[in-house]
N, C-alpha and C positions, 0 to 999 in steps of 0.2 A: 492230102494227110487233113484239112479239115472236113473234106469231105469222109473223105473214111473212118473218122469218130465221132460224126452227127448221124454215119450210117450202124453206129454200134451202140448207140445209145437207144435206152427203152423205159417203156415208163415206168416198168419197174427198175430200173437202174436210178431213176431221178430217185425214187421216194425211197430208194433205200439210203442211199445217200443224206439225202434232207432226215430221215427220221434218228439217223447217226447225229446228227450235228442238236438236230434239239435236246435228245439226249442229254448228253455233253452240257448245251448249255444251258439244262434244266438243274441239273445236277450242282452247278456253279452256283448260278441264279439263289438256288436254296441256301446254300453255305454260306452266302453271302447275306440275304434277308431276313434269314430265320434265326430270332434270338427269342430271350425271355418273354418280350411283351405278345412276342406270337403265340405262346402257351396257355392255354386257358388254362385260369388260378382251379387248383386241386385238381387239376385231368392227367396228373401222374402220379400212380400210386409209391409210398418209400418202397413198396418190394421188386419194384420196377429198376430202381437203383440200385447199382455193384457197391455191394458193401465197401462203407471204408473209401468209397470215391470225392466222395467233397470235403475236402481240407477245411481249417479254420480260415484260411484267407477267402475261402470264397464264399462266407457267410458275412451279410452284411450289418456292419458294426451296431450294438445296440440294437440288432434283431429280435433276442431270444432273453426271453424275462422268465419270471419264477415260474409262470405257467407251463410253458416247454420244457422247462427242467426240472429235474425229479430232487426237492436238497437233501433228503437223506444220504446220496449217494456221493454227496462230497465231502470232504474232509473237515477239520479246522482249516480256517484260512491263518494264513502266519501270524496278522496284524494284530486276532481275537485273541493270540496266547496272551496279548497283556490283557485282554478282558478281564483274565481267574483272578488278579489284581486291581481293583480300582481306586483311586483315588478318594471316591467318593460313592458310599451303596450306599442305598438308597436303604435298601433291606435285603439280607444277607444272612445264611444259615450258620456260616462259618467265614468274618471279618480277620484275615491271618492280617494285615495291615492295611489302615485306612482313617485316612485325614479324616475324614468323618465318616461315620456309623450311625445311620439314623437309627437304623433297628437292627440289633443282631443277638444271635442264641450266643455265638461267643464271639467275644472282642479281643483279640490278643495282642493289641495295641493298637488304641487308639487316640489322638489327639485330643479328639472331643464323643463322648461317646451321650448321645442322647437317649436311648436306655439299649439297655442291655442285660440278658441274665445273668450270665457271667461276665466281668471284665477284667482282664489278668492285668493290665496296666493302662492308667488313662491319664493323660498329664492332668486334665480338669476330668473333675467327674460329678459333677454339677448339675451339669453336666454330665453325671451319669444321675440327672434327677431320676431317672427309674432304674434301679440297678438290684437285682438280687443279693447278686455275691461283686464286691469290688475288694480282689486280689491285692491292688498295690494303687495307690493315688498318690498323686503328689497336692491336688486338694481337696478338698470333700465341704460339699456345700459353700464356697468361698472359703473357709479356713485352712492357711496352713499345715500341713501332718504337723510337722516339729510342734504345733499351738495344742494340737492335740491330744499329744504322746503324755503320758502321769511325768512330772519329776518331783524333783523334790523342791522346798524351801532353801533358801539362799545358805541361811546358817546352817543347814543339814548335810549330811554324808548318805549319797543314797548305797545302800547294801540289803541285800536277799529280802526289795518287795519294799521296804522301811526306811526312813529318813532321818538317823542320828544326828544329834547334833554333833557339831563338830568339834565344841571348846564344851569342859564339863562346868558346869556351874560350882560356885564356894560351898564349902562346906555345910551343911546343915542339920537339925537333931529335935526333935524324932525321925525317924526315918517319915511317921505322916506328913510331917510339913513338907517334904521332900516330895513324897508320890500327892500332895494338892497343888504344889505349885504347877507341877506338870499339868494336871489337870484341869487348873483355870485356862491355862495356858493351849487348851483342847491337845494337848498331848499325855503321853505314858512313858511309867518307866521301866530300862530295858530288861528283858529277862538274863538271867544267869547265860544259856548258851548265844543271847543275840551280841552284849556288852563282852564275851567272849572271842567272839567272829568281827566286834569291830575294836580289838587290839591288837587283830592281828593286820591291820589294813596299812598303809605307808603314812606317816606322819600324825597318827596317831596316839595320843597320850593319856594314860588312864591316872588320875589325881593330881592333884597341883604341887605335892609335895612327894623326895624320892621316896619310893613303894609307896606310893599315897592309897587309896583303895576309894572305890563307887560303891555305890547302894546298887543294888540290881530289886526286881520285885519277888523275886521268888522265895519263898519262907522255907526259913534251913531246921526252923524247930517251933511248934506250940505245945503251951500247958497251960493250963486254966490257973494256975496261982504265979505261974511266971511272964516274964515280959516274950512276946513274939518274937523269933529271931528271922534276921533274914541275913540270905545271904550276900557278903562282899567280896570286891576282885580286885585283886594289883595290877597294876600296869606289867607285872614280871607274867600273872595268869595265879597267884595264889589267892587260895578262898578262904573267908572269913567267916562263921557264923556268930552275928553279930545280934544284940537284942534292941529292940526297935529306938530305944532309948540312951542308945550311948553315945557317949559324951565325950570330945564336939563331936560327933559325927562323921561326917565320908561326902567326900564330893559327891555329884548326880549328874546327868546327865538326861534330856530327855530325849522321847522317841513321836515323830511325826508323821501321820497317814502324807501316801502323796497326792498332788494335786494335780488339776488339771485343768 
């Protein structure tokens, strides 16, 4: 049997068999031994790779930077949406809401506005140390807003931009005496229309006696040979044309300007 096999073997048979083993063994060796380290850097061009064959898991973590990525193709990052409204905006064209707005063309609402062209509302506009327009501010240059508003003296009633004494003064004659008393106090006599509006206010009574009258500053008549007559008004609105020298005269009250 052995002798028969040996006689059938030829040089060609042996070499063919060895070639098969070498070929098979060589492919196995290549599959096991060839990795990324065996490939020369930049030797494989991108067009040699099949489209969409490299997945994200195959890319080394943090290997891609801004140099390799076109930022213009990337949409807004979810967390960046919160940057549209910032707690502190050093400089902004429009700051709808900001704790501190260093400089803004329009600050809708700001706790402190260092500089703003228009400050819609600011808790402290000292703070708007530089502001072209401050629509609403709790403080201006350190003063409470209430302290900057015009107000009437304590003994007066505010009405139609003027301050009327809440109680009438004692009767006096002539009319010029009442006029001079008001002027000495830095005040004036009320006009006919002003006194009429005042008598319609709650808790206001003209004159100190029933159907009493009060002087007004309006002249009723004037004559070169007669005393000048002034209008006097009762609490019920009745007008009387009375000479300035009328005796015993009438009650009167003065009108003050608002104070700041």
